[in-house]
VEXGU-44374 format. One record per residue (C-alpha): residue in one letter; residue number from 1; x, y, z. Coordinates in pm, whole numbers, plus 32768, in hexadecimal, padded with zeros to 4 digits. Layout:
VEXGU-44374
pado residuo = a num = NUM px = X py = Y pz = Z
...
//
This chain:
VEXGU-44374
pado residuo = m num = 1 px = 8007 py = 8000 pz = 7FED
pado residuo = a num = 2 px = 80A0 py = 816A pz = 7FB2
pado residuo = q num = 3 px = 80EC py = 822F pz = 80D7
pado residuo = v num = 4 px = 8014 py = 8341 pz = 811E
pado residuo = t num = 5 px = 80DC py = 8486 pz = 8131
pado residuo = d num = 6 px = 808A py = 85F9 pz = 812C
pado residuo = q num = 7 px = 80B5 py = 85F8 pz = 7F96
pado residuo = p num = 8 px = 7F7C py = 868A pz = 7EE8
pado residuo = p num = 9 px = 7E85 py = 8581 pz = 7E63
pado residuo = s num = 10 px = 7F0D py = 8589 pz = 7CF3
pado residuo = a num = 11 px = 8051 py = 8504 pz = 7D5D
pado residuo = r num = 12 px = 7FEE py = 840F pz = 7E88
pado residuo = f num = 13 px = 7F81 py = 8309 pz = 7DBD
pado residuo = v num = 14 px = 80AE py = 8307 pz = 7CE0
pado residuo = r num = 15 px = 81D2 py = 81F9 pz = 7CB8
pado residuo = a num = 16 px = 82E3 py = 8213 pz = 7BC7
pado residuo = g num = 17 px = 821F py = 8312 pz = 7AF9
pado residuo = d num = 18 px = 80BF py = 8222 pz = 7AF9
pado residuo = y num = 19 px = 7F9C py = 8231 pz = 7C02
pado residuo = d num = 20 px = 7FEA py = 8143 pz = 7D13
pado residuo = p num = 21 px = 7F01 py = 8001 pz = 7CB1
pado residuo = t num = 22 px = 7EC2 py = 7FCA pz = 7E0A
pado residuo = s num = 23 px = 7DF6 py = 80F6 pz = 7E5E
pado residuo = s num = 24 px = 7CA4 py = 80F4 pz = 7E24
pado residuo = v num = 25 px = 7BD4 py = 8147 pz = 7D0A
pado residuo = i num = 26 px = 7B55 py = 827F pz = 7D85
pado residuo = e num = 27 px = 7C90 py = 82FC pz = 7E0A
pado residuo = r num = 28 px = 7D18 py = 82C6 pz = 7CDA
pado residuo = a num = 29 px = 7BFB py = 8377 pz = 7C23
pado residuo = r num = 30 px = 7BFF py = 8495 pz = 7D36
pado residuo = a num = 31 px = 7D7C py = 84D5 pz = 7CF8
pado residuo = v num = 32 px = 7D35 py = 8522 pz = 7B84
pado residuo = d num = 33 px = 7D5D py = 868A pz = 7B2D
pado residuo = a num = 34 px = 7C25 py = 874D pz = 7AB9
pado residuo = s num = 35 px = 7CDB py = 8809 pz = 79EC
pado residuo = v num = 36 px = 7D00 py = 86F5 pz = 78F7
pado residuo = l num = 37 px = 7B96 py = 86CB pz = 78C5
pado residuo = a num = 38 px = 7B08 py = 8788 pz = 7795
pado residuo = d num = 39 px = 7A3A py = 88BD pz = 77EB
pado residuo = p num = 40 px = 78CB py = 8880 pz = 77AE
pado residuo = a num = 41 px = 7846 py = 89BD pz = 77CC
pado residuo = p num = 42 px = 7852 py = 8A2E pz = 764F
pado residuo = f num = 43 px = 7786 py = 8916 pz = 7602
pado residuo = g num = 44 px = 7683 py = 8977 pz = 7714
pado residuo = l num = 45 px = 767B py = 8AC2 pz = 7693
pado residuo = t num = 46 px = 7625 py = 8A6E pz = 7554
pado residuo = a num = 47 px = 7539 py = 8989 pz = 75C7
pado residuo = l num = 48 px = 7488 py = 8A9A pz = 766C
pado residuo = s num = 49 px = 7481 py = 8B68 pz = 7550
pado residuo = l num = 50 px = 73D6 py = 8A96 pz = 7432
pado residuo = p num = 51 px = 727C py = 8A48 pz = 74D8
pado residuo = l num = 52 px = 7290 py = 8BAC pz = 756E
pado residuo = l num = 53 px = 72A9 py = 8C3C pz = 740C
pado residuo = a num = 54 px = 71B6 py = 8B6D pz = 7372
pado residuo = l num = 55 px = 707E py = 8BCD pz = 7478
pado residuo = s num = 56 px = 7107 py = 8D29 pz = 746F
pado residuo = l num = 57 px = 70C6 py = 8D1A pz = 72CA
pado residuo = i num = 58 px = 6F70 py = 8CA7 pz = 732C
pado residuo = n num = 59 px = 6F1A py = 8DD5 pz = 7420
pado residuo = i num = 60 px = 6F8B py = 8EC7 pz = 732B
pado residuo = g num = 61 px = 6EAF py = 8E5E pz = 721F
pado residuo = a num = 62 px = 6FEF py = 8DEE pz = 7145
pado residuo = v num = 63 px = 6F53 py = 8C99 pz = 7123
pado residuo = k num = 64 px = 6DF5 py = 8BDD pz = 7150
pado residuo = p num = 65 px = 6D97 py = 8B7A pz = 728E
pado residuo = t num = 66 px = 6D43 py = 8A13 pz = 71E6
pado residuo = t num = 67 px = 6ED3 py = 89ED pz = 7215
pado residuo = l num = 68 px = 6ED9 py = 89C7 pz = 738C
pado residuo = p num = 69 px = 6F26 py = 8865 pz = 7371
pado residuo = v num = 70 px = 7083 py = 88D6 pz = 72CD
pado residuo = f num = 71 px = 70B2 py = 8992 pz = 7415
pado residuo = l num = 72 px = 7035 py = 8861 pz = 7504
pado residuo = t num = 73 px = 7126 py = 878F pz = 7466
pado residuo = t num = 74 px = 724C py = 8842 pz = 745D
pado residuo = a num = 75 px = 71F6 py = 888C pz = 75D1
pado residuo = l num = 76 px = 71CF py = 8721 pz = 764D
pado residuo = i num = 77 px = 7309 py = 868D pz = 759F
pado residuo = f num = 78 px = 73E8 py = 87A7 pz = 7569
pado residuo = g num = 79 px = 739F py = 88AE pz = 7689
pado residuo = g num = 80 px = 730D py = 87CC pz = 77AC
pado residuo = l num = 81 px = 73DF py = 868A pz = 7775
pado residuo = a num = 82 px = 7521 py = 86FE pz = 76E4
pado residuo = q num = 83 px = 752E py = 8821 pz = 77E3
pado residuo = f num = 84 px = 74D5 py = 8719 pz = 7901
pado residuo = v num = 85 px = 7618 py = 8674 pz = 7870
pado residuo = v num = 86 px = 7707 py = 8794 pz = 7898
pado residuo = a num = 87 px = 7669 py = 87FD pz = 79E3
pado residuo = m num = 88 px = 76F1 py = 867C pz = 7A41
pado residuo = w num = 89 px = 7821 py = 869F pz = 79AF
pado residuo = e num = 90 px = 7851 py = 87F3 pz = 7A76
pado residuo = v num = 91 px = 783B py = 8724 pz = 7BA1
pado residuo = r num = 92 px = 7970 py = 8657 pz = 7B43
pado residuo = r num = 93 px = 7A21 py = 87B4 pz = 7B16
pado residuo = g num = 94 px = 79B3 py = 8837 pz = 7C48
pado residuo = n num = 95 px = 790A py = 895D pz = 7BA1
pado residuo = t num = 96 px = 77DD py = 89AA pz = 7CA1
pado residuo = f num = 97 px = 7761 py = 8AED pz = 7BF9
pado residuo = g num = 98 px = 7764 py = 8A06 pz = 7A9C
pado residuo = v num = 99 px = 76AB py = 88EA pz = 7B5A
pado residuo = v num = 100 px = 7591 py = 89C5 pz = 7BCB
pado residuo = a num = 101 px = 7584 py = 8A9C pz = 7A88
pado residuo = f num = 102 px = 7590 py = 8990 pz = 7967
pado residuo = g num = 103 px = 74B6 py = 88B9 pz = 7A79
pado residuo = t num = 104 px = 73B9 py = 89BE pz = 7A91
pado residuo = f num = 105 px = 7389 py = 8A14 pz = 793C
pado residuo = g num = 106 px = 73A0 py = 88A1 pz = 78CD
pado residuo = c num = 107 px = 7262 py = 8841 pz = 79B9
pado residuo = f num = 108 px = 71B5 py = 8981 pz = 791F
pado residuo = n num = 109 px = 71BF py = 8925 pz = 77C8
pado residuo = l num = 110 px = 7155 py = 87B5 pz = 7857
pado residuo = a num = 111 px = 7031 py = 885F pz = 7906
pado residuo = v num = 112 px = 6FD5 py = 8921 pz = 77EB
pado residuo = w num = 113 px = 6FA3 py = 87F1 pz = 76FF
pado residuo = y num = 114 px = 6ED2 py = 8729 pz = 7808
pado residuo = f num = 115 px = 6E18 py = 8853 pz = 7837
pado residuo = f num = 116 px = 6DBD py = 88A0 pz = 76ED
pado residuo = n num = 117 px = 6D75 py = 8744 pz = 76AB
pado residuo = f num = 118 px = 6CBC py = 86C7 pz = 77C5
pado residuo = g num = 119 px = 6CB9 py = 87CA pz = 78EB
pado residuo = l num = 120 px = 6BA7 py = 888D pz = 780A
pado residuo = t num = 121 px = 6ABE py = 879F pz = 77B0
pado residuo = k num = 122 px = 6A71 py = 8784 pz = 7929
pado residuo = i num = 123 px = 6A15 py = 88E1 pz = 7960
pado residuo = p num = 124 px = 68CE py = 8984 pz = 78E6
pado residuo = s num = 125 px = 68FC py = 8A49 pz = 779B
pado residuo = a num = 126 px = 688A py = 8B9E pz = 7857
pado residuo = d num = 127 px = 69C6 py = 8B5D pz = 794D
pado residuo = h num = 128 px = 6AC5 py = 8B2D pz = 784B
pado residuo = a num = 129 px = 6B54 py = 8C8C pz = 7871
pado residuo = a num = 130 px = 6B73 py = 8CA8 pz = 79D5
pado residuo = a num = 131 px = 6C10 py = 8B49 pz = 79E8
pado residuo = l num = 132 px = 6D04 py = 8BD0 pz = 78DE
pado residuo = e num = 133 px = 6D43 py = 8D18 pz = 7997
pado residuo = l num = 134 px = 6D71 py = 8C55 pz = 7AF9
pado residuo = f num = 135 px = 6E7B py = 8B44 pz = 7A60
pado residuo = l num = 136 px = 6F53 py = 8C30 pz = 79A4
pado residuo = g num = 137 px = 6F3D py = 8D1D pz = 7AAA
pado residuo = l num = 138 px = 6FCB py = 8C1D pz = 7B97
pado residuo = w num = 139 px = 70EE py = 8BEB pz = 7ADB
pado residuo = a num = 140 px = 7151 py = 8D6A pz = 7AFC
pado residuo = i num = 141 px = 71B7 py = 8CF7 pz = 7C71
pado residuo = p num = 142 px = 72E0 py = 8C07 pz = 7C22
pado residuo = a num = 143 px = 7340 py = 8CED pz = 7AF1
pado residuo = f num = 144 px = 7364 py = 8E1F pz = 7BF3
pado residuo = i num = 145 px = 7409 py = 8D6A pz = 7CD2
pado residuo = l num = 146 px = 7538 py = 8CDF pz = 7BC9
pado residuo = w num = 147 px = 753C py = 8E5B pz = 7B54
pado residuo = v num = 148 px = 7590 py = 8EE2 pz = 7CC5
pado residuo = a num = 149 px = 769B py = 8DC9 pz = 7CBB
pado residuo = s num = 150 px = 7700 py = 8DFB pz = 7B7C
pado residuo = f num = 151 px = 77BD py = 8F52 pz = 7BDB
pado residuo = r num = 152 px = 78D6 py = 8E94 pz = 7C24
pado residuo = t num = 153 px = 78DF py = 8DC0 pz = 7AD7
pado residuo = t num = 154 px = 7917 py = 8E71 pz = 7984
pado residuo = l num = 155 px = 786A py = 8F5E pz = 78C1
pado residuo = v num = 156 px = 77A2 py = 8EAF pz = 77F2
pado residuo = v num = 157 px = 7733 py = 8D9F pz = 78E9
pado residuo = n num = 158 px = 76B9 py = 8EED pz = 79A7
pado residuo = l num = 159 px = 761D py = 8F57 pz = 789C
pado residuo = i num = 160 px = 7576 py = 8E03 pz = 7847
pado residuo = f num = 161 px = 74A6 py = 8DEF pz = 7985
pado residuo = m num = 162 px = 7443 py = 8F47 pz = 7988
pado residuo = l num = 163 px = 73B9 py = 8F32 pz = 7852
pado residuo = a num = 164 px = 7314 py = 8DF8 pz = 78AD
pado residuo = t num = 165 px = 7287 py = 8E86 pz = 79FB
pado residuo = v num = 166 px = 71D6 py = 8F9D pz = 792B
pado residuo = l num = 167 px = 7166 py = 8EB2 pz = 7820
pado residuo = f num = 168 px = 70A4 py = 8DC8 pz = 7928
pado residuo = v num = 169 px = 700A py = 8F06 pz = 79C2
pado residuo = v num = 170 px = 6FAE py = 8F97 pz = 786C
pado residuo = a num = 171 px = 6F1B py = 8E69 pz = 77E2
pado residuo = a num = 172 px = 6E67 py = 8E14 pz = 7918
pado residuo = i num = 173 px = 6DAD py = 8F3E pz = 7923
pado residuo = g num = 174 px = 6D97 py = 8F4D pz = 7793
pado residuo = n num = 175 px = 6CF4 py = 8DF6 pz = 7788
pado residuo = g num = 176 px = 6C25 py = 8E39 pz = 78DC
pado residuo = e num = 177 px = 6B76 py = 8F78 pz = 785D
pado residuo = g num = 178 px = 6B47 py = 8F0D pz = 76FA
pado residuo = s num = 179 px = 6C4F py = 9018 pz = 7697
pado residuo = e num = 180 px = 6CCA py = 8FF0 pz = 7521
pado residuo = t num = 181 px = 6DAA py = 90F3 pz = 752F
pado residuo = l num = 182 px = 6E7B py = 9080 pz = 7676
pado residuo = v num = 183 px = 6E6D py = 8F2E pz = 75DA
pado residuo = r num = 184 px = 6F34 py = 8FA9 pz = 74D4
pado residuo = i num = 185 px = 7000 py = 907C pz = 759E
pado residuo = s num = 186 px = 705C py = 8F40 pz = 7657
pado residuo = g num = 187 px = 70AA py = 8E82 pz = 74F6
pado residuo = w num = 188 px = 719C py = 8F97 pz = 74AF
pado residuo = i num = 189 px = 723E py = 8F7D pz = 7603
pado residuo = g num = 190 px = 726A py = 8DFF pz = 75C8
pado residuo = i num = 191 px = 732E py = 8E46 pz = 745E
pado residuo = a num = 192 px = 7402 py = 8F27 pz = 7533
pado residuo = l num = 193 px = 744E py = 8E33 pz = 7647
pado residuo = a num = 194 px = 747F py = 8D1E pz = 7542
pado residuo = a num = 195 px = 7551 py = 8E10 pz = 7463
pado residuo = v num = 196 px = 7630 py = 8E46 pz = 75CA
pado residuo = a num = 197 px = 7643 py = 8CEA pz = 7628
pado residuo = w num = 198 px = 76AA py = 8C8E pz = 74CE
pado residuo = y num = 199 px = 77BF py = 8D90 pz = 74E2
pado residuo = g num = 200 px = 782A py = 8CED pz = 7624
pado residuo = c num = 201 px = 782A py = 8BA9 pz = 7578
pado residuo = l num = 202 px = 7920 py = 8C3E pz = 744F
pado residuo = a num = 203 px = 7A05 py = 8CDC pz = 754B
pado residuo = a num = 204 px = 7A45 py = 8BC0 pz = 760E
pado residuo = l num = 205 px = 7A63 py = 8AC9 pz = 74F2
pado residuo = t num = 206 px = 7B53 py = 8BAB pz = 7411
pado residuo = a num = 207 px = 7C3C py = 8BDB pz = 755A
pado residuo = d num = 208 px = 7C30 py = 8A6E pz = 7547
pado residuo = t num = 209 px = 7C8B py = 8A26 pz = 7402
pado residuo = f num = 210 px = 7D6F py = 8B7F pz = 73CD
pado residuo = a num = 211 px = 7E07 py = 8B43 pz = 750B
pado residuo = r num = 212 px = 7DCE py = 8CA0 pz = 7560
pado residuo = a num = 213 px = 7CBE py = 8DA7 pz = 759F
pado residuo = l num = 214 px = 7C1C py = 8E1A pz = 7469
pado residuo = l num = 215 px = 7AD3 py = 8EAE pz = 74E8
pado residuo = p num = 216 px = 7AD2 py = 8F7F pz = 7618
pado residuo = n num = 217 px = 7A1A py = 8F07 pz = 7753
pado residuo = p num = 218 px = 7A89 py = 8FB6 pz = 7884
pado residuo = h num = 219 px = 7A58 py = 8F1D pz = 79D4
pado residuo = l num = 220 px = 79CB py = 8FF3 pz = 7AE7
pado residuo = g num = 221 px = 7A0A py = 9019 pz = 7C2D
pado residuo = k num = 222 px = 7B4A py = 8FD2 pz = 7CF9
pado residuo = q num = 223 px = 7BD9 py = 8ED4 pz = 7DD0
pado residuo = a num = 224 px = 7C11 py = 8EF5 pz = 7F50
pado residuo = g num = 225 px = 7D84 py = 8F44 pz = 7EEC
pado residuo = g num = 226 px = 7D1F py = 9063 pz = 7E14
pado residuo = a num = 227 px = 7D7A py = 8F9B pz = 7CBF
pado residuo = d num = 228 px = 7CA0 py = 8F91 pz = 7B9C
pado residuo = r num = 229 px = 7BBF py = 8E46 pz = 7BA1
//
């Protein structure tokens, strides 16, 4: 058995350059540096953007409401399941904010798919507007919490959750009150949100493939020692 020392976990289970085969599987897994794992955030950001754009195009009147199944399909597969996978990926990387952010919006997309396919059928037609207002309004709460927490992340992430909070509020009121104007405004906010998220995706991807930052995405806040995050 390898002797336990004060070495960091990444070195504790190494013997002659290899992992000590006598250490447990869990110990060896924990010894792997999370930095060697691929960053799932760009995937999560584009998974956020695509179904949102599909719904926003409907809300601004660019496409017919009969195309709603296009949104629901992308919401289930890409916006829902894919973002949930990204959230679990962030667990492995130790990124609590990423877990909550992608997990929350992944579950939102799954909830939207269920709500439109099954939830509304159990609600009287006269109450559909009020139900949709309540549904959208509730999701503004976690979006606002994430926005507050995002002031220690990057400008793009902060803008995403600021726009998401406003979007939920405007969409809730617009659908609840039957205001076509507010619904259209929510559609344009959604397009802006999708654009910001895709910008963040592109910035992260090009920084990885070109090995340098091509698109600016400044960090917000400072660490305890005063250095930029």
